[in-house]
C-alpha positions as a Markdown table, in Angstrom:
| # | Residue | x | y | z |
|---|---|---|---|---|
| 1 | Met | 35.6 | 7.9 | -33.4 |
| 2 | Thr | 32.0 | 8.2 | -32.6 |
| 3 | Pro | 29.9 | 5.3 | -33.8 |
| 4 | Gly | 26.6 | 5.7 | -35.6 |
| 5 | Phe | 23.1 | 6.8 | -34.7 |
| 6 | Asp | 21.1 | 3.1 | -35.5 |
| 7 | Asp | 24.2 | 1.5 | -33.8 |
| 8 | Phe | 24.4 | 4.0 | -30.6 |
| 9 | Leu | 19.9 | 2.9 | -31.3 |
| 10 | Asp | 20.6 | -0.9 | -31.3 |
| 11 | Asp | 22.8 | -0.3 | -28.0 |
| 12 | Arg | 21.0 | 2.2 | -25.8 |
| 13 | Leu | 17.9 | 2.3 | -26.4 |
| 14 | Asp | 16.7 | -0.1 | -23.6 |
| 15 | Gly | 18.9 | 1.4 | -21.0 |
| 16 | Leu | 17.7 | 4.7 | -21.9 |
| 17 | Leu | 14.2 | 3.7 | -21.8 |
| 18 | Arg | 14.4 | 2.0 | -18.4 |
| 19 | Tyr | 16.7 | 4.8 | -17.2 |
| 20 | Ala | 13.9 | 7.3 | -17.8 |
| 21 | Thr | 11.1 | 4.9 | -16.9 |
| 22 | Ala | 12.9 | 4.8 | -13.5 |
| 23 | Leu | 13.1 | 9.3 | -13.8 |
| 24 | Thr | 9.6 | 9.6 | -14.7 |
| 25 | Gly | 7.6 | 6.2 | -12.9 |
| 26 | Asp | 5.4 | 6.4 | -15.8 |
| 27 | Pro | 7.1 | 4.6 | -19.0 |
| 28 | Tyr | 4.6 | 5.7 | -21.5 |
| 29 | Leu | 6.0 | 9.3 | -20.6 |
| 30 | Ala | 9.5 | 7.9 | -20.7 |
| 31 | Gln | 8.9 | 6.7 | -24.4 |
| 32 | Asp | 7.6 | 9.9 | -25.1 |
| 33 | Ile | 10.9 | 11.5 | -23.6 |
| 34 | Val | 13.4 | 9.6 | -24.6 |
| 35 | Gln | 11.7 | 9.8 | -28.2 |
| 36 | Glu | 11.8 | 13.4 | -28.5 |
| 37 | Val | 15.4 | 13.5 | -27.0 |
| 38 | Leu | 16.7 | 11.3 | -29.7 |
| 39 | Leu | 14.8 | 13.3 | -32.3 |
| 40 | Arg | 17.1 | 16.4 | -31.8 |
| 41 | Ala | 20.1 | 13.7 | -31.2 |
| 42 | Gln | 20.0 | 12.7 | -34.3 |
| 43 | Gln | 19.7 | 16.2 | -36.1 |
| 44 | Asn | 23.0 | 17.2 | -34.2 |
| 45 | Trp | 24.7 | 13.7 | -34.0 |
| 46 | His | 28.1 | 14.7 | -36.2 |
| 47 | Arg | 28.7 | 17.2 | -33.4 |
| 48 | Ile | 28.2 | 14.7 | -30.5 |
| 49 | Glu | 31.4 | 13.8 | -29.2 |
| 50 | Ser | 30.4 | 10.9 | -26.3 |
| 51 | Pro | 26.8 | 10.0 | -27.0 |
| 52 | Pro | 26.4 | 7.6 | -23.8 |
| 53 | Thr | 26.7 | 11.1 | -21.4 |
| 54 | Tyr | 25.2 | 13.3 | -24.0 |
| 55 | Val | 21.8 | 11.2 | -24.2 |
| 56 | Arg | 20.9 | 10.4 | -21.2 |
| 57 | Arg | 21.6 | 14.0 | -19.8 |
| 58 | Met | 19.5 | 15.0 | -22.6 |
| 59 | Val | 17.0 | 12.5 | -21.2 |
| 60 | Thr | 17.4 | 14.5 | -17.3 |
| 61 | Asn | 17.2 | 18.1 | -18.6 |
| 62 | Glu | 14.2 | 17.2 | -20.4 |
| 63 | Tyr | 12.6 | 15.2 | -17.3 |
| 64 | Leu | 13.3 | 18.0 | -14.9 |
| 65 | Ser | 12.2 | 20.8 | -18.1 |
| 66 | Trp | 9.6 | 23.5 | -16.7 |
| 67 | Arg | 8.1 | 23.3 | -20.5 |
| 68 | Arg | 7.1 | 20.1 | -20.2 |
| 69 | Arg | 6.0 | 20.2 | -16.5 |
| 70 | Arg | 3.5 | 22.6 | -17.3 |
| 71 | Ser | 2.1 | 20.6 | -20.5 |
| 72 | Val | 2.0 | 16.8 | -18.7 |
| 73 | Arg | -0.9 | 16.4 | -16.6 |
| 74 | Ser | -0.1 | 14.0 | -13.7 |
| 75 | Thr | -2.7 | 11.3 | -13.4 |
| 76 | Val | -4.1 | 9.2 | -10.6 |
| 77 | Pro | -4.0 | 5.3 | -11.4 |
| 78 | Ser | -7.8 | 4.3 | -10.4 |
| 79 | Ala | -8.1 | 1.6 | -7.4 |
| 80 | Pro | -7.3 | -2.1 | -7.9 |
| 81 | Glu | -10.9 | -2.6 | -7.5 |
| 82 | Val | -12.0 | -0.6 | -10.1 |
| 83 | Leu | -9.7 | -1.9 | -12.7 |
| 84 | Asp | -10.5 | -5.2 | -12.0 |
| 85 | Ala | -14.2 | -5.2 | -12.3 |
| 86 | Leu | -13.1 | -3.3 | -15.7 |
| 87 | Gly | -11.1 | -6.3 | -16.7 |
| 88 | Thr | -8.0 | -4.1 | -16.9 |
| 89 | Pro | -5.1 | -6.2 | -15.3 |
| 90 | Val | -3.6 | -3.9 | -12.4 |
| 91 | Ala | -0.2 | -5.2 | -11.4 |
| 92 | Asp | 2.1 | -8.2 | -12.0 |
| 93 | Pro | 0.6 | -11.3 | -11.0 |
| 94 | Ser | 4.0 | -12.4 | -9.3 |
| 95 | Ala | 4.0 | -11.4 | -5.7 |
| 96 | Arg | 7.9 | -10.5 | -6.5 |
| 97 | Tyr | 7.2 | -7.7 | -8.0 |
| 98 | Asp | 4.6 | -5.7 | -5.5 |
| 99 | Glu | 7.5 | -4.2 | -3.7 |
| 100 | Arg | 9.2 | -2.9 | -7.3 |
| 101 | Asp | 5.7 | -1.0 | -7.5 |
| 102 | Ala | 5.4 | 0.4 | -3.9 |
| 103 | Met | 8.5 | 1.8 | -4.9 |
| 104 | Arg | 7.8 | 3.3 | -7.7 |
| 105 | Gly | 5.0 | 4.8 | -6.2 |
| 106 | Arg | 7.2 | 5.9 | -3.2 |
| 107 | Leu | 9.3 | 7.6 | -6.2 |
| 108 | Ala | 6.9 | 8.8 | -7.5 |
| 109 | Ala | 5.7 | 11.0 | -4.6 |
| 110 | Leu | 9.2 | 13.3 | -4.6 |
| 111 | Pro | 9.9 | 16.4 | -6.0 |
| 112 | Arg | 11.4 | 15.7 | -9.6 |
| 113 | Lys | 15.4 | 16.5 | -8.3 |
| 114 | Gln | 15.4 | 14.3 | -5.8 |
| 115 | Arg | 14.0 | 11.2 | -7.5 |
| 116 | Ala | 16.1 | 12.3 | -10.6 |
| 117 | Ala | 19.3 | 12.1 | -7.9 |
| 118 | Val | 18.0 | 8.8 | -5.9 |
| 119 | Val | 17.8 | 8.2 | -9.7 |
| 120 | Leu | 21.0 | 8.8 | -11.1 |
| 121 | Arg | 22.5 | 7.6 | -7.6 |
| 122 | Tyr | 20.9 | 4.1 | -6.8 |
| 123 | Tyr | 19.8 | 2.9 | -10.0 |
| 124 | Glu | 23.2 | 5.0 | -12.2 |
| 125 | Asp | 25.3 | 4.5 | -9.7 |
| 126 | Tyr | 26.6 | 8.1 | -10.2 |
| 127 | Ser | 28.9 | 9.6 | -7.3 |
| 128 | Asp | 27.9 | 12.8 | -6.5 |
| 129 | Ala | 29.9 | 14.6 | -8.7 |
| 130 | Glu | 28.7 | 13.1 | -11.5 |
| 131 | Ile | 25.3 | 13.9 | -10.5 |
| 132 | Ala | 26.1 | 17.3 | -9.6 |
| 133 | Thr | 27.2 | 17.8 | -13.1 |
| 134 | Glu | 23.8 | 16.1 | -14.3 |
| 135 | Leu | 22.0 | 18.3 | -12.7 |
| 136 | Gly | 23.9 | 21.5 | -12.6 |
| 137 | Cys | 23.9 | 21.6 | -9.2 |
| 138 | Arg | 26.6 | 21.1 | -6.2 |
| 139 | Glu | 27.9 | 18.4 | -4.6 |
| 140 | Ser | 26.1 | 19.6 | -1.3 |
| 141 | Thr | 23.0 | 20.5 | -3.0 |
| 142 | Val | 23.1 | 16.8 | -4.3 |
| 143 | Arg | 24.0 | 15.6 | -0.7 |
| 144 | Ser | 21.3 | 17.2 | 0.8 |
| 145 | Gln | 18.5 | 16.3 | -2.0 |
| 146 | Ile | 19.3 | 12.5 | -1.3 |
| 147 | Ala | 19.2 | 12.4 | 2.2 |
| 148 | Arg | 15.8 | 14.5 | 1.6 |
| 149 | Ala | 15.0 | 11.6 | -0.7 |
| 150 | Leu | 15.7 | 8.4 | 1.6 |
| 151 | Arg | 14.5 | 10.2 | 4.4 |
| 152 | Ala | 10.6 | 10.6 | 2.4 |
| 153 | Leu | 11.2 | 7.7 | 1.1 |
| 154 | Arg | 11.5 | 5.8 | 4.5 |
| 155 | Asp | 9.0 | 7.9 | 6.0 |
| 156 | Ala | 6.7 | 6.1 | 3.6 |
| 157 | Asp | 7.5 | 2.9 | 3.5 |
| 158 | Pro | 4.5 | 1.0 | 5.2 |
| 159 | Ala | 6.9 | -1.7 | 6.9 |
| 160 | Asp | 9.3 | 1.1 | 8.4 |
| 161 | Ala | 6.3 | 2.5 | 9.6 |
| 162 | Asp | 4.8 | -0.9 | 11.1 |
| 163 | Ala | 8.3 | -1.2 | 12.4 |
| 164 | Ser | 8.7 | 1.9 | 14.0 |
| 165 | Ala | 5.3 | 1.5 | 16.4 |
| 166 | Asp | 6.3 | -1.7 | 17.1 |
| 167 | Asn | 9.6 | -0.4 | 19.2 |
| 168 | Ser | 7.7 | 3.0 | 20.2 |
| 169 | Gly | 7.7 | 1.5 | 23.5 |
| 170 | Ala | 11.3 | -0.4 | 23.7 |
| 171 | Val | 13.7 | 1.6 | 25.6 |
| 172 | Arg | 16.6 | 3.1 | 23.6 |
């Protein structure tokens, strides 16, 4: 028996918001996506057989949709110095969040399908087959998307760039 919509929200809303935030890199856009998806899901709730899977797929599709891509403008945050001068906090005060913020920035630079594949693999722990089903492509495409994304993430990682520069004179 399918749980009621309110029960589903109580159990899954936080996870859906975290998932959408990992996909978009923007908590406000993630809230918009989840809200829009939940409104559509609620209207057809009586027909949904597996709500967690179905709603997560709806979130993924909404994120990947061309309509949303054209209608949402990507904004680049101001430099931290500018925001500090305005009195707006820029990042979490704890240094342990710096790497998370840096990774979110690197993820945001990836193309949408690559970002979705990486988030589904490493955040949701999906298999290649599950990711292929979610994204509507073949497993080989999933593997190539993830490989390209990981290469781009490694190339964008300043720690890896420093390490490769240190080892550039080393004999391999």
